[in-house]
C-alpha positions as a LaTeX table, in Angstrom:
\begin{tabular}{lrrr}
\hline
Residue & $x$ (\AA) & $y$ (\AA) & $z$ (\AA) \\
\hline
Unk1 & 34.84 & $-10.43$ & $-0.60$ \\
Unk2 & 36.46 & $-11.06$ & $-3.86$ \\
Unk3 & 37.40 & $-8.83$ & $-7.24$ \\
Unk4 & 37.33 & $-11.59$ & $-9.60$ \\
Unk5 & 34.47 & $-10.40$ & $-11.34$ \\
Unk6 & 35.61 & $-7.06$ & $-12.39$ \\
Unk7 & 37.20 & $-8.08$ & $-15.60$ \\
Unk8 & 34.06 & $-9.62$ & $-16.60$ \\
Unk9 & 32.08 & $-6.54$ & $-15.59$ \\
Unk10 & 34.48 & $-4.25$ & $-17.30$ \\
Unk11 & 33.93 & $-6.40$ & $-20.35$ \\
Unk12 & 30.31 & $-6.19$ & $-20.13$ \\
Unk13 & 30.08 & $-2.35$ & $-19.56$ \\
Unk14 & 32.40 & $-1.62$ & $-22.48$ \\
Unk15 & 29.57 & $-2.25$ & $-24.68$ \\
Unk16 & 26.96 & $-0.01$ & $-22.85$ \\
Unk17 & 26.46 & 3.48 & $-23.26$ \\
Unk18 & 28.00 & 5.16 & $-19.98$ \\
Unk19 & 26.04 & 8.27 & $-19.16$ \\
Unk20 & 25.15 & 10.31 & $-16.35$ \\
Unk21 & 21.47 & 9.48 & $-17.18$ \\
Unk22 & 22.15 & 5.62 & $-16.81$ \\
Unk23 & 18.93 & 3.97 & $-15.78$ \\
Unk24 & 18.62 & 0.40 & $-14.21$ \\
Unk25 & 15.89 & $-0.65$ & $-16.99$ \\
Unk26 & 16.23 & $-0.46$ & $-20.70$ \\
Unk27 & 13.02 & 1.41 & $-21.11$ \\
Unk28 & 10.77 & 1.11 & $-23.95$ \\
Unk29 & 12.25 & $-1.03$ & $-26.71$ \\
Unk30 & 11.35 & $-2.97$ & $-29.94$ \\
Unk31 & 10.91 & $-5.80$ & $-27.34$ \\
Unk32 & 8.24 & $-4.24$ & $-25.54$ \\
Unk33 & 6.75 & $-2.81$ & $-28.90$ \\
Unk34 & 6.11 & $-6.33$ & $-30.07$ \\
Unk35 & 4.85 & $-7.81$ & $-26.57$ \\
Unk36 & 2.22 & $-4.99$ & $-26.67$ \\
Unk37 & 1.48 & $-5.17$ & $-30.45$ \\
Unk38 & 0.78 & $-8.78$ & $-30.26$ \\
Unk39 & $-1.55$ & $-8.73$ & $-27.01$ \\
Unk40 & $-3.36$ & $-5.75$ & $-28.30$ \\
Unk41 & $-4.34$ & $-7.72$ & $-31.27$ \\
Unk42 & $-4.97$ & $-10.80$ & $-29.00$ \\
Unk43 & $-7.55$ & $-8.75$ & $-26.71$ \\
Unk44 & $-8.84$ & $-6.52$ & $-29.64$ \\
Unk45 & $-10.25$ & $-9.94$ & $-31.08$ \\
Unk46 & $-12.34$ & $-10.74$ & $-28.09$ \\
Unk47 & $-15.04$ & $-7.97$ & $-28.46$ \\
Unk48 & $-14.93$ & $-8.43$ & $-32.12$ \\
Unk49 & $-15.90$ & $-12.18$ & $-31.96$ \\
Unk50 & $-18.57$ & $-11.47$ & $-29.13$ \\
Unk51 & $-20.06$ & $-9.08$ & $-31.57$ \\
Unk52 & $-20.16$ & $-11.40$ & $-34.46$ \\
Unk53 & $-21.34$ & $-14.22$ & $-32.41$ \\
Unk54 & $-24.25$ & $-11.81$ & $-31.33$ \\
Unk55 & $-25.31$ & $-11.08$ & $-34.96$ \\
Unk56 & $-26.08$ & $-15.15$ & $-35.21$ \\
Unk57 & $-22.19$ & $-16.34$ & $-36.25$ \\
Unk58 & $-21.26$ & $-19.58$ & $-35.30$ \\
Unk59 & $-17.57$ & $-19.71$ & $-35.67$ \\
Unk60 & $-15.98$ & $-23.29$ & $-36.64$ \\
Unk61 & $-13.75$ & $-25.63$ & $-35.02$ \\
Unk62 & $-10.96$ & $-24.56$ & $-37.15$ \\
Unk63 & $-11.37$ & $-21.00$ & $-36.29$ \\
Unk64 & $-11.41$ & $-21.65$ & $-32.73$ \\
Unk65 & $-8.14$ & $-23.63$ & $-33.32$ \\
Unk66 & $-6.57$ & $-20.60$ & $-35.19$ \\
Unk67 & $-7.58$ & $-18.21$ & $-32.16$ \\
Unk68 & $-6.09$ & $-20.22$ & $-29.46$ \\
Unk69 & $-3.11$ & $-21.34$ & $-31.36$ \\
Unk70 & $-2.42$ & $-17.29$ & $-31.67$ \\
Unk71 & $-3.00$ & $-16.94$ & $-27.88$ \\
Unk72 & $-0.22$ & $-19.88$ & $-27.14$ \\
Unk73 & 1.82 & $-18.29$ & $-29.80$ \\
Unk74 & 1.80 & $-15.06$ & $-28.21$ \\
Unk75 & 2.53 & $-16.26$ & $-24.99$ \\
Unk76 & 5.42 & $-18.15$ & $-26.21$ \\
Unk77 & 6.86 & $-15.22$ & $-28.13$ \\
Unk78 & 6.02 & $-12.94$ & $-25.03$ \\
Unk79 & 8.38 & $-15.12$ & $-22.89$ \\
Unk80 & 11.18 & $-15.17$ & $-25.76$ \\
Unk81 & 10.80 & $-11.10$ & $-25.97$ \\
Unk82 & 11.17 & $-10.83$ & $-22.28$ \\
Unk83 & 14.37 & $-12.75$ & $-22.04$ \\
Unk84 & 15.76 & $-10.78$ & $-25.14$ \\
Unk85 & 14.61 & $-7.48$ & $-23.04$ \\
Unk86 & 16.44 & $-9.14$ & $-19.86$ \\
Unk87 & 19.60 & $-9.52$ & $-21.89$ \\
Unk88 & 19.33 & $-6.21$ & $-23.19$ \\
Unk89 & 19.23 & $-5.02$ & $-19.77$ \\
Unk90 & 22.38 & $-6.57$ & $-18.50$ \\
Unk91 & 24.35 & $-5.08$ & $-21.44$ \\
Unk92 & 23.86 & $-1.64$ & $-19.74$ \\
Unk93 & 25.19 & $-2.54$ & $-16.31$ \\
Unk94 & 27.39 & $-0.20$ & $-14.43$ \\
Unk95 & 29.66 & $-0.87$ & $-11.45$ \\
Unk96 & 29.32 & 1.28 & $-8.70$ \\
Unk97 & 32.67 & 3.01 & $-9.19$ \\
Unk98 & 31.59 & 3.60 & $-12.51$ \\
Unk99 & 28.45 & 5.05 & $-11.41$ \\
Unk100 & 29.88 & 7.48 & $-8.69$ \\
Unk101 & 32.11 & 8.94 & $-11.23$ \\
Unk102 & 29.20 & 9.95 & $-13.38$ \\
Unk103 & 26.81 & 11.01 & $-10.76$ \\
Unk104 & 28.46 & 12.76 & $-7.84$ \\
Unk105 & 25.31 & 13.41 & $-5.95$ \\
Unk106 & 25.54 & 11.83 & $-2.39$ \\
Unk107 & 24.71 & 8.19 & $-2.81$ \\
Unk108 & 21.71 & 5.87 & $-1.67$ \\
Unk109 & 23.35 & 2.78 & $-0.07$ \\
Unk110 & 21.40 & $-0.56$ & $-0.50$ \\
Unk111 & 21.93 & $-3.27$ & 2.61 \\
Unk112 & 20.66 & $-6.70$ & 2.19 \\
Unk113 & 21.03 & $-10.32$ & 2.71 \\
Unk114 & 22.35 & $-11.86$ & $-0.44$ \\
Unk115 & 19.91 & $-14.51$ & 0.09 \\
Unk116 & 17.43 & $-11.92$ & $-0.46$ \\
Unk117 & 18.45 & $-11.46$ & $-3.94$ \\
Unk118 & 16.85 & $-14.82$ & $-4.77$ \\
Unk119 & 13.32 & $-12.86$ & $-4.26$ \\
Unk120 & 14.46 & $-9.34$ & $-5.33$ \\
Unk121 & 15.98 & $-10.57$ & $-8.58$ \\
Unk122 & 12.98 & $-12.60$ & $-9.53$ \\
Unk123 & 11.34 & $-11.56$ & $-12.66$ \\
Unk124 & 7.55 & $-11.40$ & $-13.11$ \\
Unk125 & 7.13 & $-8.86$ & $-15.47$ \\
Unk126 & 9.70 & $-7.17$ & $-17.54$ \\
Unk127 & 11.92 & $-6.14$ & $-14.34$ \\
Unk128 & 12.45 & $-7.22$ & $-11.10$ \\
Unk129 & 11.85 & $-5.68$ & $-7.83$ \\
Unk130 & 15.56 & $-4.49$ & $-7.07$ \\
Unk131 & 15.45 & $-2.87$ & $-10.62$ \\
Unk132 & 12.35 & $-0.84$ & $-9.60$ \\
Unk133 & 13.67 & 0.18 & $-6.20$ \\
Unk134 & 16.82 & 1.21 & $-8.09$ \\
Unk135 & 14.80 & 3.32 & $-10.67$ \\
Unk136 & 13.12 & 4.90 & $-7.89$ \\
Unk137 & 16.03 & 5.75 & $-5.70$ \\
Unk138 & 17.97 & 7.23 & $-8.64$ \\
Unk139 & 15.98 & 10.42 & $-7.97$ \\
Unk140 & 17.39 & 10.48 & $-4.38$ \\
Unk141 & 21.05 & 9.89 & $-5.38$ \\
Unk142 & 23.08 & 6.96 & $-7.29$ \\
Unk143 & 21.67 & 3.52 & $-5.87$ \\
Unk144 & 24.91 & 1.30 & $-4.79$ \\
Unk145 & 25.56 & $-1.96$ & $-3.14$ \\
Unk146 & 27.85 & $-4.51$ & $-2.44$ \\
Unk147 & 28.01 & $-7.64$ & $-4.84$ \\
Unk148 & 28.11 & $-10.89$ & $-3.70$ \\
Unk149 & 31.49 & $-12.77$ & $-3.87$ \\
Unk150 & 31.86 & $-14.74$ & $-7.10$ \\
Unk151 & 28.83 & $-13.72$ & $-9.07$ \\
Unk152 & 30.03 & $-13.18$ & $-12.63$ \\
Unk153 & 26.97 & $-11.71$ & $-14.30$ \\
Unk154 & 24.92 & $-9.65$ & $-11.34$ \\
Unk155 & 21.22 & $-8.84$ & $-12.02$ \\
Unk156 & 20.41 & $-5.51$ & $-13.24$ \\
Unk157 & 19.23 & $-3.54$ & $-10.00$ \\
Unk158 & 21.62 & $-1.55$ & $-7.77$ \\
Unk159 & 25.14 & $-0.82$ & $-9.10$ \\
Unk160 & 27.43 & $-3.34$ & $-7.33$ \\
Unk161 & 31.00 & $-2.76$ & $-5.81$ \\
Unk162 & 33.25 & $-5.89$ & $-4.53$ \\
Unk163 & 35.52 & $-5.61$ & $-1.72$ \\
Unk164 & 37.72 & $-8.05$ & 0.34 \\
Unk165 & 36.14 & $-9.74$ & 3.32 \\
Unk166 & 38.31 & $-8.44$ & 5.50 \\
Unk167 & 37.74 & $-4.59$ & 4.60 \\
Unk168 & 33.62 & $-4.39$ & 4.17 \\
Unk169 & 33.01 & $-3.31$ & 7.57 \\
Unk170 & 35.31 & $-0.21$ & 7.30 \\
Unk171 & 33.87 & 0.56 & 3.62 \\
Unk172 & 30.45 & 0.20 & 5.20 \\
Unk173 & 31.00 & 2.91 & 7.97 \\
Unk174 & 32.60 & 5.17 & 5.23 \\
Unk175 & 29.72 & 4.79 & 3.08 \\
Unk176 & 27.12 & 5.15 & 5.31 \\
Unk177 & 28.80 & 8.41 & 6.75 \\
Unk178 & 28.81 & 9.85 & 3.18 \\
Unk179 & 25.12 & 8.49 & 2.20 \\
Unk180 & 22.07 & 10.56 & 1.69 \\
Unk181 & 20.13 & 7.52 & 2.48 \\
Unk182 & 20.80 & 4.17 & 3.78 \\
Unk183 & 18.26 & 1.23 & 2.66 \\
Unk184 & 18.37 & $-1.58$ & 4.37 \\
Unk185 & 16.06 & $-5.05$ & 4.16 \\
Unk186 & 15.37 & $-6.28$ & 7.44 \\
Unk187 & 16.97 & $-9.59$ & 8.50 \\
Unk188 & 18.43 & $-11.32$ & 11.60 \\
Unk189 & 21.86 & $-12.22$ & 10.46 \\
Unk190 & 24.96 & $-11.27$ & 12.63 \\
Unk191 & 26.31 & $-8.94$ & 9.70 \\
Unk192 & 22.83 & $-7.20$ & 9.47 \\
Unk193 & 22.69 & $-6.51$ & 13.08 \\
Unk194 & 26.17 & $-5.05$ & 13.14 \\
Unk195 & 24.94 & $-2.67$ & 9.91 \\
Unk196 & 21.83 & $-1.61$ & 11.98 \\
Unk197 & 23.90 & $-0.56$ & 15.18 \\
Unk198 & 26.47 & 1.17 & 12.83 \\
Unk199 & 23.70 & 2.99 & 11.28 \\
Unk200 & 22.01 & 4.17 & 14.70 \\
Unk201 & 25.16 & 5.26 & 15.54 \\
Unk202 & 26.36 & 7.12 & 12.21 \\
Unk203 & 23.16 & 8.19 & 10.64 \\
Unk204 & 20.65 & 11.06 & 11.35 \\
Unk205 & 17.22 & 9.02 & 11.60 \\
Unk206 & 15.93 & 10.41 & 8.63 \\
Unk207 & 18.80 & 9.08 & 6.49 \\
Unk208 & 17.64 & 5.53 & 7.43 \\
Unk209 & 15.14 & 3.32 & 5.89 \\
Unk210 & 14.09 & $-0.03$ & 6.55 \\
Unk211 & 12.12 & $-2.32$ & 4.19 \\
Unk212 & 9.71 & $-4.80$ & 5.84 \\
Unk213 & 10.44 & $-8.44$ & 5.26 \\
Unk214 & 7.82 & $-10.83$ & 3.75 \\
Unk215 & 7.45 & $-12.86$ & 7.02 \\
Unk216 & 5.82 & $-11.45$ & 9.69 \\
Unk217 & 7.61 & $-13.60$ & 12.32 \\
Unk218 & 11.25 & $-12.48$ & 11.08 \\
Unk219 & 9.75 & $-8.50$ & 11.76 \\
Unk220 & 8.56 & $-9.56$ & 15.10 \\
Unk221 & 11.88 & $-10.99$ & 15.94 \\
Unk222 & 13.62 & $-8.08$ & 14.48 \\
Unk223 & 11.10 & $-5.48$ & 16.29 \\
Unk224 & 11.87 & $-6.93$ & 19.68 \\
Unk225 & 15.65 & $-7.30$ & 19.54 \\
Unk226 & 15.85 & $-3.63$ & 17.40 \\
Unk227 & 14.18 & $-2.06$ & 20.79 \\
Unk228 & 17.50 & $-2.32$ & 22.41 \\
Unk229 & 19.13 & $-0.73$ & 19.78 \\
Unk230 & 16.75 & 2.20 & 18.59 \\
Unk231 & 16.30 & 5.29 & 20.85 \\
Unk232 & 12.01 & 4.63 & 20.50 \\
Unk233 & 10.32 & 1.32 & 20.07 \\
Unk234 & 9.64 & 0.11 & 16.77 \\
Unk235 & 5.73 & $-0.41$ & 16.06 \\
Unk236 & 3.76 & $-3.43$ & 15.69 \\
Unk237 & 2.58 & $-4.74$ & 12.37 \\
Unk238 & $-0.21$ & $-7.44$ & 11.57 \\
Unk239 & 1.10 & $-8.99$ & 8.30 \\
Unk240 & $-1.38$ & $-10.16$ & 5.66 \\
Unk241 & $-1.76$ & $-13.92$ & 5.16 \\
Unk242 & $-0.32$ & $-13.28$ & 1.66 \\
Unk243 & 2.37 & $-10.27$ & 1.65 \\
Unk244 & 3.32 & $-10.40$ & $-2.03$ \\
Unk245 & 1.86 & $-7.06$ & $-3.39$ \\
Unk246 & 0.73 & $-6.11$ & $-6.72$ \\
Unk247 & 3.48 & $-6.24$ & $-8.96$ \\
Unk248 & 6.24 & $-8.39$ & $-7.24$ \\
Unk249 & 7.12 & $-6.39$ & $-4.34$ \\
Unk250 & 8.30 & $-8.44$ & $-1.79$ \\
Unk251 & 7.46 & $-6.24$ & 1.04 \\
Unk252 & 4.33 & $-4.89$ & 2.71 \\
Unk253 & 5.70 & $-1.23$ & 3.29 \\
Unk254 & 8.75 & 0.46 & 4.84 \\
Unk255 & 9.96 & 1.84 & 7.93 \\
Unk256 & 11.05 & 5.32 & 8.08 \\
Unk257 & 12.21 & 7.69 & 10.95 \\
Unk258 & 11.55 & 11.21 & 11.99 \\
Unk259 & 14.18 & 13.57 & 13.50 \\
Unk260 & 13.47 & 12.30 & 16.74 \\
Unk261 & 13.79 & 8.74 & 15.85 \\
Unk262 & 10.01 & 8.12 & 16.02 \\
Unk263 & 9.32 & 5.48 & 13.44 \\
Unk264 & 6.65 & 5.58 & 11.00 \\
Unk265 & 5.20 & 2.34 & 9.37 \\
Unk266 & 4.06 & 2.85 & 5.80 \\
Unk267 & 2.10 & 0.03 & 3.81 \\
Unk268 & 2.43 & 0.12 & $-0.01$ \\
Unk269 & $-0.70$ & 1.02 & $-1.89$ \\
Unk270 & $-1.75$ & 0.04 & $-5.23$ \\
Unk271 & $-1.26$ & 2.62 & $-8.12$ \\
Unk272 & $-3.31$ & 0.86 & $-10.86$ \\
Unk273 & $-3.46$ & 3.55 & $-13.67$ \\
Unk274 & 0.05 & 4.92 & $-12.65$ \\
Unk275 & 1.62 & 1.79 & $-13.29$ \\
Unk276 & 3.22 & 0.67 & $-16.64$ \\
Unk277 & 4.40 & $-2.92$ & $-17.83$ \\
Unk278 & 8.13 & $-2.76$ & $-17.57$ \\
Unk279 & 8.45 & $-1.44$ & $-13.94$ \\
Unk280 & 4.73 & $-1.68$ & $-12.42$ \\
Unk281 & 6.16 & $-1.19$ & $-8.97$ \\
Unk282 & 8.09 & 2.08 & $-9.22$ \\
Unk283 & 5.05 & 4.24 & $-8.63$ \\
Unk284 & 3.77 & 2.06 & $-5.71$ \\
Unk285 & 7.34 & 2.84 & $-4.21$ \\
Unk286 & 7.52 & 6.51 & $-5.09$ \\
Unk287 & 3.83 & 7.06 & $-3.34$ \\
Unk288 & 5.21 & 5.33 & $-0.22$ \\
Unk289 & 8.28 & 7.34 & $-0.19$ \\
Unk290 & 6.77 & 10.72 & $-0.21$ \\
Unk291 & 7.32 & 11.51 & 3.33 \\
Unk292 & 11.25 & 10.33 & 2.59 \\
Unk293 & 11.34 & 12.77 & 0.07 \\
Unk294 & 10.34 & 15.62 & 1.92 \\
Unk295 & 12.36 & 14.85 & 5.27 \\
Unk296 & 15.35 & 14.94 & 3.03 \\
Unk297 & 14.40 & 18.12 & 1.04 \\
Unk298 & 13.90 & 16.37 & $-2.50$ \\
Unk299 & 11.32 & 17.46 & $-4.71$ \\
Unk300 & 8.69 & 14.76 & $-4.90$ \\
Unk301 & 6.28 & 14.53 & $-7.91$ \\
Unk302 & 3.57 & 12.20 & $-8.01$ \\
Unk303 & 3.98 & 9.59 & $-10.65$ \\
Unk304 & 1.97 & 10.46 & $-13.84$ \\
Unk305 & $-1.03$ & 8.64 & $-15.14$ \\
Unk306 & $-0.11$ & 5.93 & $-17.93$ \\
Unk307 & $-2.08$ & 6.45 & $-20.91$ \\
Unk308 & $-1.59$ & 2.64 & $-21.72$ \\
Unk309 & $-3.47$ & 1.92 & $-18.33$ \\
Unk310 & $-6.00$ & 4.39 & $-18.76$ \\
Unk311 & $-6.91$ & 3.17 & $-22.18$ \\
Unk312 & $-6.93$ & $-0.68$ & $-20.89$ \\
Unk313 & $-9.37$ & 0.51 & $-18.08$ \\
Unk314 & $-11.61$ & 2.33 & $-20.49$ \\
Unk315 & $-11.44$ & $-0.73$ & $-22.89$ \\
Unk316 & $-12.44$ & $-2.91$ & $-19.99$ \\
Unk317 & $-15.02$ & $-0.81$ & $-19.13$ \\
Unk318 & $-16.42$ & $-0.86$ & $-22.49$ \\
Unk319 & $-16.24$ & $-4.49$ & $-22.85$ \\
Unk320 & $-18.14$ & $-5.13$ & $-19.51$ \\
Unk321 & $-20.79$ & $-2.79$ & $-20.75$ \\
Unk322 & $-20.78$ & $-4.61$ & $-24.19$ \\
Unk323 & $-21.13$ & $-8.16$ & $-22.58$ \\
Unk324 & $-23.84$ & $-6.87$ & $-20.12$ \\
Unk325 & $-25.63$ & $-5.64$ & $-23.21$ \\
Unk326 & $-25.19$ & $-8.92$ & $-25.34$ \\
Unk327 & $-26.14$ & $-10.69$ & $-22.17$ \\
Unk328 & $-29.28$ & $-8.87$ & $-21.72$ \\
Unk329 & $-30.13$ & $-9.08$ & $-25.41$ \\
Unk330 & $-29.97$ & $-12.91$ & $-24.64$ \\
Unk331 & $-32.05$ & $-12.93$ & $-21.66$ \\
Unk332 & $-34.79$ & $-10.91$ & $-23.37$ \\
Unk333 & $-34.81$ & $-13.43$ & $-26.38$ \\
Unk334 & $-35.19$ & $-16.26$ & $-23.70$ \\
Unk335 & $-38.26$ & $-14.37$ & $-21.91$ \\
Unk336 & $-39.72$ & $-13.71$ & $-25.18$ \\
Unk337 & $-39.59$ & $-17.48$ & $-25.88$ \\
Unk338 & $-40.97$ & $-18.49$ & $-22.71$ \\
Unk339 & $-43.98$ & $-16.17$ & $-23.02$ \\
Unk340 & $-44.43$ & $-17.19$ & $-26.42$ \\
Unk341 & $-44.85$ & $-21.19$ & $-25.81$ \\
Unk342 & $-45.99$ & $-20.66$ & $-22.02$ \\
\hline
\end{tabular}
């Protein structure tokens, strides 16, 4: 591997606020405030229009043009503001070396194929899957990984370190030996299989966590081959036709191990009222990781309810009730017309 991106990352980090409380997401910023404000106006207008129409109003074509024009403008501004927010997150990047200096807890080592970065850095909300996992893992320890050779500006998420190609195995062995937890995305490359064999030899079972792949065939191939490596056979799993979960998590679940190497497979479950807009996958991951926290002796706290999500759910219920009420009135008027003329 190469150290060529170091100067660029150092320059990038020079403008960042370097602190032990570093987070892989920018948090609530003016970009998010504007996005929320624009969409609140948009959705609040809908029940107002319905009520107006229930009173006998007939909006003109110009009115509808203005309304749908506002929706289109809000959509375009959301995209622009999301890009601005993404740029803000790149400005707070920190290298693995810098993070480990500021956070002296045992680290969490993240192992994955560089090809998986195309999926885990995909932006569907305001954060990527890797950012959400990094945010969750920071409660356990500083979340670090190896960067892809030649990348100039890595995507936000795990803090990267760069090593020479001839030295990466020694570095991984050293990092594994001192890690609080090793997280590996299941793959079938030669380097991955070496990492798995090394992990089984080096780690206590409760310090290894495997993320299921998207493809059931990849998991089945891994499971059959891994049965010759792990002390106990891995469980079978029936993948859903579409494994993409709520939010943008590219995995259906995870595998963790009890102290005797008994594997436990957990599927990710929805956490609707506990999600927020900028990192909706964090509570999903946090809920699934509870037994991992407990095995490591780390205090686990249930993700809190999000006031905005609760408010949105209540508004949705009220909107549905209002729509049913207005629809019922129209049905009654129609019934009266039928009785009157027939």
